[in-house]
N, C-alpha and C positions, 0 to 999 in steps of 0.2 A: 504494500500500500504506500502510495506516495503522498497521501494527505498528511499534513501535520496535525497530530492529535493534541487538542488543548482541553484539559479537564478543569472545570470550575470547581474550586474547593471551598468548603465552609471556613471562613476566616477565624471562627472560634476555635478551630483545631490547632492553630499555630500562633506564636507570638510574633514571628517574622516570616513572611512568605518565602519558603525554601526555593521556589521557582525563580526568584529574582537575583540569586547570587550563586557563585560557583561553590561556596561552602554549603549553602542550602541544598543544592543538587547532590553534592557528595554525601550529605547526611541521608538523603533518600536512597541513593545508590548503595551505600555501604550498610545501611540498616537492613535493607532487603537481603543482602548477601549474608549478613551475620545472623539474622533471625531464621532464614532458611537453613543455614548450616548448623546452628547450635540450638535453635528453639527460642521461643519468646521468654521463657522463665529465666534462662541464663543470660539473656541479652541485657546489657547495661549501657548507659551513656558513656561510662568510663572506657569500656571496651571499644565502643563506636568511635570515640575521640582518638583513641590510640591508632585505630585502623586508618582514620582519615588523616591523622597528623595534625590535630588541633587540640584544643583544651576542652575539658568537660563543660566548663562554663560557656564555651562557644556554642556547644550543642544546646544548652539550656536557653540560649538566646532565641532559639527557633521553636523549641517545643517544651512545654511546661513539665511533661513527664512522658514516660515510655508508653503509657496507655494511649494518650492522645496521638502519639506517633503511630501506633498500631492502627488506631481508628482512621487516621489520615491515609495510611497505606491501603487499608481495606476499602475505604471510600473511593480512593483513586482508582482502584481496580474495578469497582462497580461502575464508575463513570466511564472508564475505558471500555468495559464490556458493553455498556449501553451504546457507546459510539460504534462499536463493531456491529452490533445488531442493527442499528439504524442504517449504517452504510451498506451492509451485506444483504439487507432485505428491502432496500429502498425501491427497487423495481419489481418486487414480487407482489402480485395482486391477489392471488388465491390464498385465502386465510389458512387453509390446511397445509399447503406447501410452505407458507410463511412460518407457521407454528413448528413444523418439522425442521425448518432451517434454524429457528431459534433454539430448539432442543439440541440440535447438533452443535451449535456454537457454545451452549452452556456446558455440554458434556465432553467436548473435545479437549485434548491436551493443547496447551497454549504455547505458541512460539514467541520469541522475543520480537517486539515491534521496533524496528531499527529507527523509526522516526522519533522515538523517545530515548535518547542516548543514556539518560541517567536512571531509567527504569527498565529492568529486565523483567518483562511480563511473565516469562516462563518460570522464573523463580518466585515472583509474586503470586502466581497461580498455585504453586506448591504451598506457600504460606496460607493462602485462602483455605486450602484443603485441610491443613493440619492445625492452623492457629486462628482462622477467621472468626469462629464463634466466640473467641475470647474478647472480641471487640464489644459484644453486647451482653454476654453472660456474666454480668457483674452486679453488685448490689447497688450501683448507682446508675443503672440503665435508664430509669425514668428521667433522671436529671439530664443525662446525655441526650435522651430523646427530645426533651424540651428545647435543647439547643440545636435540634435537627441534625445531629451527627449521622443519623442513619438514613437521611433523605435519599442519597444515591441508590441504596439498596431498595428502599420503598418504590422509587421511580422505576427501577428495573422490574420489580414485582408487578407494578401497575402495567408496564408494557406487555409482559407475558400474560397477565390476567385479561387485558383488553383483547389480546389475540385469541385467547381461549373463548371469550364471549363472541368474538367474530365467527368462530367455528360453530358455536352453539349458544345463542343469546339467552336460552332458558337455563343454562347450567347455573346451579346455586352457589358454587364454591370456587369462583375463579381465582381469588387472591390466595386462598388456602392451597389450591393446586399449584399456583404459580410459585409460591415460596417452597412448596414440597419439591417441585422440579429442581429448583436451584440447590436446595440443601441435599437432596438425594444424589444429585450428580456428583457433588463433592464427597459425600459420605461413602458412596459405593466405590469411588476411586480410592479413598483412604482404606476401606476395608479390603479391597482387592490387593493392595500392596502391603498391608500390615496385619489385618485380621481376617484372613481368607475364609475362615469357617462361618463368618457372618454374611457372606455373600455367595451368589452363584456365578459371579463374574470371574474370569480367568485372565491372568496377565498376558497370555498368548494372544488374546483377541483385543485386549486393551479397551479403549473407549467405545469401540463399535458395539460391544455387548451392552454397555451402559446406555448408549443411544437407543438401541433396540428395546431395552427394558423400559426406558422412559416413554418412548412412543407407545408401547403396549399399554403402559399404565395410564397415560394421558388420554389416548383416544378411546379406550374402553370406558374410561370414566365419563367422558363428555358425550359419548354417542347416545 
C-alpha cells in the first residue's frame, strides 16, 4: 500500500504527542519491540530508556505510565485496522462479500506496513493477541472509558456490526457478534500457538482455519 496511514489518537493518552519528534517515535518503536519480546509485566520505562539511549525521565515526558502507553499502542492498532478495512472494502458493494472480507482481515496474520516506519504492525498484532485485553481488564476501566480511551475499538465494532445488519437487518445481536468476531480471532490464534487443547485449529493451516471457523459461526448465526 502506498497510502500514508495517519491515525488520530486520543490526546488524553499522552503528555506529549510521540508522533511529533524522533524521540517520541522511538518510544513507540522500541516499546512495541520490548513488550512483544518480554511481555507487558516485565516491561518498564527504565528498560525502554536504556534501549533507546535516553533517560527514564525523557520517556515520562511523553507518557504518564506504562498502562497509558499500552492503551495508546492498542488504540493505534485498532485505528490502523479500521483504515485497512475501509481501504480494502471501499469498492465492495455486496454486504456478504464485504463481511467475509472483513472477517479475513480480522483473522489474518499481519505484515509490517512499510508506510509507518516507527510501527511494526506484525509485532503489534502479536501484542494484541497476547496483551491486548490488559488495556481494559483493569479496575479503572470505567474511568478510562469516560475518557474515550476505547473509542477506536468501539468504532471498529460498530463497523463490523453495521455490516452484519446489512446482511440481515433483523439480527438482534450485531454488536455482540461483532466484538465476538474480533476477540475470537485473537483468542483462537493464541490458543493455536500456546494452548492447543482449547482449540480445533492447527498450526499447519494457520489463519485459514480461523477464517473458516468465523465464517461458519457468523453466517449460521445471522441466517
